[in-house]
N, C-alpha and C positions, 0 to 999 in steps of 0.2 A: 318926787317920792318913788322910789322903785316898789314894784310889786312883785310877789312871788309867783312862780308858774302856776300853783294850785289856785292863788286868788285870781289870777289871770284866767284860768280855766273856769272859776266858779263865776266870774263877771260875765264871760262869752255864754255861759249856760243860762244865766239869769236873763241876758238880753234876748236870748233865743226862746226862753220860756213862754208858752202861749198861756195867757190869764183870760179869764172870763170878762167879757165886755158887756155891759148893761146900760139901760136908759135910766132916766132920773125916777122911774117907779120900780127899779130893780128887776126889770124884764130882761132875760138874756138876748143879746144882739149877734153874738159871735164870740170869736177868740182872737186875740191879737198878742203879738209880742209885748212884754211888759212895758219896754222903752218906747215902743209906738204908741202905746195907749196914753203914756204920760205926755210925750211930744205933741199929741194931737189934742190933749186936754179932755180926753174921753173918760168915761167912768168905769171903774173896776169894782170887783168884789174884794173885801179883806175881812180877816179874822183877827180877834184881839182875845187873847187867853190870859185871864188874870190868874196868876198861880199863888195859892196861899199855902203856908206851911200849917202843920197842926195847931200853932199857937195863934193862927189868924193873921200872921203877918204877910205882907205882899211882896214877892219878887220883884225888884226892880234891876234892871240890867243897862249896861251902856253900850250902845251900839259901835261897831267899828267905824273907822274914819274912811273906808271904802264904801259905804252905803250911799246909793243914789240920792235918798232924800234923808234928811235929818242925820247926817254922819256926825258921830261922837256924841249925839244926844243920849240922855237917860230915857228909858222906856219903861212903862209900868206892866206892859203886856207882851207876851211872846205872840207872834203872828205873822201875818204876810197876806199875799195876793192869793185869791182862790184860782187855781188852775183850771184850765179848759177841762170840762167833763166832771169836775169835782163839785161836791156840794160842801155847803159851809162847815159842817160838822167834820167831814173827812179833812178839810183843809186844817181846821183847828186841831185836830189830833196829830196830823203830819207836822205842823209847824211846831208845836209843843215839844214833840220828839227831836226834831231837827235841831231848834235852838237851845232848848235846855236839857234835853236827854231824859224827859219825862214821858213814859209810855204806859197805857194799860190804866189810865185813871179815868174816873168818870168825869165828863164834861157836862156842865150844866149851861145851857144857852139862857141869856138875859135879855133878848131882844135885839133890834137891829136899829141903825140910824144912817142918815146921810151925812157924809163929812165932805165939804166943799172948799178947797183952797185951789189956787190956780195951777199948782204942781201935784196936787194929791186930791183926786176926786174918787170917793169910794162910797159903796154901800157896805156897811160895816156889821158885823154879828159879834156880839159880846157873849163871851164864855168864861165860866170859872172852873177852876180844878184845885183840889187839896191834894198835896204830896209831902211827905218828909224824906224822900229819896234823895240821895246826892245829886246835884246838878251836874251835867256834863255839857259844858259850853262849846257852841259851834264856833270854831275860832274864826270863820269867814264872816260870821254874823254878830257875836258878843265877845266884848272886851272883859267885861267883869260883871258880876251879880251879887245881890246881897237881898236880905229880908228886912223889911222895915213895916212899921204900922201904916195902913192904907192912907190915912189922913197926913202922915208925915210926908208921904210922897207929893201930895197937892202943896204942902207948904215949901218943899224943896224946889217945887217947880216956879216958885216965884223968885228964886236966886240962881238956879241953874237951868241950863237949856233941856227941857223935856219935850218928847214927840206930842205935838198938840192933838193928833188923832186918837192916840192911846189914853191921853188924859181925858178926854171926852168919853171914851169907853169907861174908863173908871168913875168918872162923875156920874154916869147913867147907872152904872152898877150900885153906887152908893145913894142913888135916888136925888141926885143933885142936878139933874138936867138931861 
């Protein structure tokens, strides 16, 4: 499958992007390129932002097929890796604006957890935001988005591929784990 020059440039920037490297207690150890962190099975930091509309529905979106992990999966949260020198809250605000075009909203933090799979080891911070502003989807990251009740996303995850890390963030937000 051929990729556009813009997508190729985005991939190259993502590979060179330096992200925060931490230990199992979330203590910073340094910064590494994202690809190296994953290849070596090291732990990074990630943010998960659950975006709700004024009616209490959750934004779910489908990831592009070019994503390094979980390509084409549905995702219940905007978010991504915390960059070197960045705090969790800064990362959350940046990622929400980049992926869904939502800026200037209050972000509420709902705790942190450790997610540990062979290809995805993260200390995760869960945030929520409410906005009825129109979504502006980042084409390199998001194929489509829609709003559904939060528990409906958990039901869909039994039949469709959903990102397991963001599902864990949603379950923690809902008090389910």
